[in-house]
Backbone as CSV, one residue per row, in Angstrom:
resi,resn,N_x,N_y,N_z,CA_x,CA_y,CA_z,C_x,C_y,C_z
1,MET,-11.061,0.790,8.787,-10.758,1.773,6.713,-9.297,0.436,6.978
2,LYS,-9.011,0.387,5.271,-7.771,-1.478,5.454,-6.874,0.242,4.523
3,ILE,-6.303,-0.066,4.942,-4.538,0.575,4.532,-3.788,-0.203,3.449
4,ALA,-3.033,0.041,2.673,-2.599,-1.570,1.681,-0.396,-0.475,1.998
5,VAL,-0.151,-1.266,2.502,1.484,-0.794,2.448,2.764,-1.462,1.273
6,SER,3.478,-0.622,0.795,4.176,-1.131,-0.253,5.044,-1.765,0.851
7,SER,5.653,-2.582,1.360,6.610,-3.632,1.827,7.517,-3.537,1.421
8,THR,9.163,-3.974,2.064,9.632,-4.240,1.765,9.690,-5.792,2.719
9,GLY,8.552,-6.509,3.718,9.404,-7.123,4.391,8.022,-7.941,4.733
10,LYS,7.626,-8.627,5.941,5.900,-9.489,6.552,5.928,-8.832,7.759
11,ASN,6.177,-7.574,8.830,6.152,-6.912,9.353,6.365,-5.634,9.260
12,LEU,5.542,-5.210,10.341,5.612,-3.523,11.047,7.013,-2.575,10.930
13,ASN,7.794,-2.924,11.291,9.068,-2.447,11.118,9.978,-3.022,9.884
14,SER,8.784,-3.459,8.540,10.095,-3.105,7.489,9.637,-2.161,7.317
15,GLN,10.823,-1.685,6.110,10.569,0.052,5.206,9.486,-0.306,3.970
16,VAL,8.916,0.676,3.885,7.874,1.091,2.857,8.687,0.493,1.728
17,ASN,7.837,0.092,1.206,8.903,-0.131,-0.831,9.051,0.952,-1.233
18,GLU,10.106,1.335,-1.951,9.662,2.577,-3.139,8.776,1.607,-4.470
19,ILE,8.303,1.285,-5.037,8.074,0.924,-6.152,6.590,0.026,-5.658
20,PHE,5.461,0.406,-5.747,4.064,-0.470,-5.858,4.328,-1.627,-6.355
21,GLY,4.024,-1.674,-8.034,4.401,-2.975,-8.369,4.974,-3.832,-8.144
22,ARG,5.724,-2.861,-7.608,7.075,-4.795,-8.338,7.775,-5.476,-6.318
23,CYS,7.429,-4.349,-5.231,7.380,-4.404,-3.865,6.700,-6.444,-3.770
24,PRO,7.829,-6.958,-2.262,7.614,-7.736,-1.995,6.203,-8.323,-1.450
25,TYR,6.090,-7.595,-0.505,5.057,-7.906,-0.068,3.862,-6.639,0.372
26,PHE,2.461,-6.426,0.203,2.004,-5.363,0.906,1.101,-6.294,2.397
27,LEU,0.924,-4.701,3.775,0.238,-5.577,4.280,-0.735,-4.441,4.256
28,ILE,-2.174,-5.852,4.471,-3.509,-4.803,4.741,-3.355,-4.649,5.932
29,VAL,-3.182,-3.187,6.028,-3.756,-3.083,7.857,-4.974,-2.280,8.151
30,GLU,-5.527,-2.432,9.558,-6.673,-2.363,10.246,-6.709,-1.247,10.667
31,ILE,-7.136,-0.416,11.040,-6.985,0.733,11.165,-9.089,1.208,12.238
32,ASP,-9.023,1.444,13.289,-9.736,1.316,13.747,-9.709,2.423,14.900
33,ASP,-10.923,3.300,14.935,-10.444,4.695,16.285,-8.824,5.073,16.432
34,LYS,-8.448,5.515,15.021,-6.907,5.988,14.960,-5.704,5.156,15.360
35,LYS,-6.431,3.484,16.139,-5.319,3.217,15.897,-5.359,1.608,15.280
36,ILE,-4.108,1.046,15.051,-3.997,-0.153,14.123,-4.544,-1.665,14.657
37,LYS,-5.562,-2.295,14.715,-5.973,-3.412,15.297,-5.479,-4.649,14.674
38,GLY,-5.427,-4.774,13.701,-3.927,-5.608,12.974,-3.887,-5.815,11.789
39,PHE,-3.193,-6.824,11.143,-2.734,-6.507,9.988,-2.295,-7.671,8.785
40,GLN,-2.474,-8.352,7.783,-2.365,-9.230,6.710,-0.703,-8.895,6.162
41,THR,-0.366,-10.048,6.506,0.899,-9.773,5.028,0.852,-10.475,3.677
42,VAL,0.326,-9.572,2.586,0.363,-10.141,1.260,1.403,-10.473,0.663
43,GLU,1.632,-11.373,0.056,3.370,-11.397,-1.194,2.343,-11.259,-2.482
44,ASN,3.562,-10.407,-3.048,2.928,-9.787,-4.217,3.432,-10.720,-5.321
45,ILE,2.678,-11.758,-5.593,3.203,-12.477,-6.439,3.059,-12.036,-8.283
46,SER,2.546,-11.388,-8.387,2.501,-10.473,-9.715,3.711,-9.700,-9.916
47,ARG,4.406,-9.321,-8.676,6.085,-8.360,-9.033,6.877,-8.712,-10.273
48,ASN,6.721,-10.064,-10.898,8.061,-9.912,-11.873,6.648,-10.891,-13.091
49,GLN,5.992,-10.511,-12.901,5.405,-10.697,-14.274,6.242,-9.704,-15.052
50,ALA,5.747,-9.890,-16.621,6.535,-9.163,-18.167,6.140,-8.013,-17.864
51,GLY,4.884,-7.779,-17.825,3.862,-6.356,-18.527,2.497,-6.393,-17.856
52,SER,2.115,-5.472,-17.408,0.650,-5.038,-16.449,0.859,-4.951,-14.635
53,VAL,1.649,-4.939,-14.299,1.898,-5.638,-13.193,1.308,-4.351,-12.470
54,GLY,0.897,-3.617,-12.337,0.765,-2.157,-11.940,-0.886,-2.690,-12.052
55,ILE,-1.363,-2.895,-12.893,-2.700,-3.269,-12.949,-3.111,-3.906,-12.265
56,SER,-2.724,-5.287,-11.933,-2.612,-7.055,-11.697,-2.830,-6.092,-10.282
57,VAL,-1.472,-5.981,-10.042,-1.950,-5.435,-8.482,-3.100,-4.480,-7.763
58,ALA,-2.650,-3.469,-8.286,-3.977,-2.564,-8.351,-5.312,-3.038,-7.737
59,GLN,-5.492,-3.732,-8.922,-6.838,-5.273,-8.901,-7.045,-5.335,-7.770
60,MET,-5.900,-5.915,-7.090,-5.880,-6.884,-6.357,-6.016,-6.342,-4.561
61,ILE,-5.167,-4.704,-4.362,-5.244,-4.076,-3.447,-6.989,-4.147,-3.350
62,VAL,-7.942,-3.776,-4.411,-9.178,-3.674,-4.588,-9.842,-4.178,-3.620
63,GLU,-9.468,-5.896,-4.581,-10.013,-6.827,-4.088,-10.062,-7.151,-2.312
64,LYS,-8.561,-6.342,-2.028,-8.598,-6.932,-0.549,-8.966,-6.342,0.175
65,GLY,-9.740,-4.717,-0.530,-10.574,-4.010,0.515,-9.864,-2.354,0.878
66,ALA,-8.823,-2.253,0.717,-8.196,-0.979,1.037,-8.808,0.149,1.036
67,ASN,-8.994,0.602,1.309,-9.159,2.283,0.791,-8.171,2.919,0.543
68,VAL,-7.345,2.577,1.429,-6.189,4.073,1.276,-4.518,2.881,0.813
69,VAL,-3.526,3.412,-0.102,-2.422,2.687,-0.278,-1.043,3.898,0.013
70,ILE,-0.049,2.997,0.741,1.729,3.563,1.108,2.237,3.080,0.452
71,THR,3.085,4.415,-0.583,3.600,3.289,-1.257,4.718,4.694,-1.598
72,GLY,5.566,4.048,-1.976,6.602,5.257,-2.598,6.229,5.772,-4.008
73,ASN,6.108,5.091,-4.764,6.329,5.238,-5.910,4.896,3.765,-6.794
74,VAL,4.254,5.346,-7.705,3.376,4.463,-8.341,2.692,4.423,-9.638
75,GLY,2.904,3.608,-10.944,2.799,3.918,-11.922,1.861,4.672,-12.599
76,PRO,1.372,5.043,-13.976,0.456,5.445,-14.402,-1.050,4.718,-14.688
77,ARG,-1.188,3.447,-15.045,-1.755,2.708,-14.693,-2.692,2.096,-13.129
78,ALA,-1.502,1.882,-12.511,-1.833,1.552,-11.614,-2.372,2.764,-11.012
79,LEU,-2.637,4.037,-10.910,-2.701,4.831,-10.347,-4.417,5.332,-11.313
80,ASP,-4.820,5.103,-12.329,-5.809,5.007,-12.864,-6.800,3.850,-12.656
81,VAL,-6.533,3.002,-12.240,-7.116,1.683,-11.498,-7.357,2.193,-10.066
82,LEU,-6.469,2.251,-9.171,-6.975,2.806,-8.237,-7.411,4.330,-7.510
83,LYS,-7.644,5.340,-8.726,-7.929,6.512,-8.224,-9.806,5.809,-9.177
84,GLN,-9.935,5.313,-10.304,-11.256,4.473,-10.596,-12.074,4.000,-9.540
85,PHE,-11.724,3.293,-8.157,-11.798,2.439,-7.336,-12.050,3.424,-6.059
86,LYS,-11.554,4.795,-6.167,-11.531,5.904,-5.195,-10.677,5.241,-3.932
87,VAL,-9.454,5.075,-4.259,-8.365,4.492,-3.522,-7.769,5.704,-3.098
88,ASP,-7.523,6.381,-1.589,-6.362,7.380,-1.643,-5.073,7.248,-1.374
89,ILE,-3.766,7.544,-2.248,-2.324,7.276,-2.545,-1.341,8.239,-1.766
90,PHE,-0.593,7.846,-0.721,-0.385,8.378,0.230,1.540,8.052,-0.446
91,ASN,2.484,8.848,0.283,4.019,8.703,-0.651,4.392,8.354,0.903
92,GLY,5.168,7.699,1.572,5.554,6.711,1.959,7.208,6.410,2.550
93,ARG,7.874,6.582,3.160,9.822,6.528,3.054,9.493,6.549,4.393
94,GLY,10.775,5.177,4.558,11.222,5.265,6.608,10.315,3.353,6.432
95,SER,9.826,3.042,8.221,9.200,2.244,8.321,7.599,2.553,8.531
96,VAL,7.404,0.667,8.278,5.494,0.692,7.546,4.804,1.102,9.137
97,GLU,5.332,1.911,10.435,4.587,1.571,11.379,4.570,3.235,11.891
98,GLU,6.208,3.379,10.942,5.836,5.003,11.365,4.889,5.692,10.213
99,ASN,5.092,5.028,9.161,3.681,5.433,8.160,2.656,5.598,9.253
100,LEU,2.248,5.172,9.135,0.395,3.992,9.472,0.409,5.381,10.477
101,LYS,1.553,5.475,11.830,0.996,6.742,12.828,1.238,8.190,11.960
102,LYS,2.295,8.069,10.587,1.926,9.585,10.364,0.234,9.997,9.668
103,PHE,0.207,8.972,9.542,-1.527,8.576,8.779,-2.416,9.144,9.211
104,ILE,-2.236,8.663,10.233,-3.409,8.581,11.442,-3.441,10.044,11.755
105,GLU,-2.171,10.446,12.145,-2.078,11.480,12.653,-2.409,12.516,11.388
106,GLY,-2.467,13.024,10.197,-2.628,13.479,9.214,-2.099,14.162,8.386
107,LYS,-0.330,13.143,8.447,0.698,14.420,8.537,1.851,13.606,6.853
108,LEU,1.068,12.848,6.371,1.452,12.504,5.422,0.866,12.887,4.328
109,LYS,1.947,13.062,2.767,1.339,13.516,1.768,0.694,12.483,0.517
110,LYS,-0.508,12.908,0.158,-1.257,12.588,-0.554,-0.876,13.388,-2.245
111,LEU,0.005,11.634,-3.010,-0.123,12.097,-4.199,-1.374,11.823,-5.584
């Protein structure tokens, strides 16, 4: 399973970013057998676009193969794209690593 986490930084100690489309980075995390197997940091190059940011970012997440997104908030157009591709969205706050552990334990709230 691949999880895309909107992040303020480039590693698991970074904070979950509040805004899906405008976050500086996404951590694409590989989860296998309820363990973090590794991650890739992806810079959000769409974040400074004037419009349709959420749609562009959602498409990028789908292209990266993520099944799940953990973020603070998702706009309506990004939400539509993610739901269309059956990507589950969960509300996260705090560090990326804490949120991944909560997800694995089934303790994150689904949006």
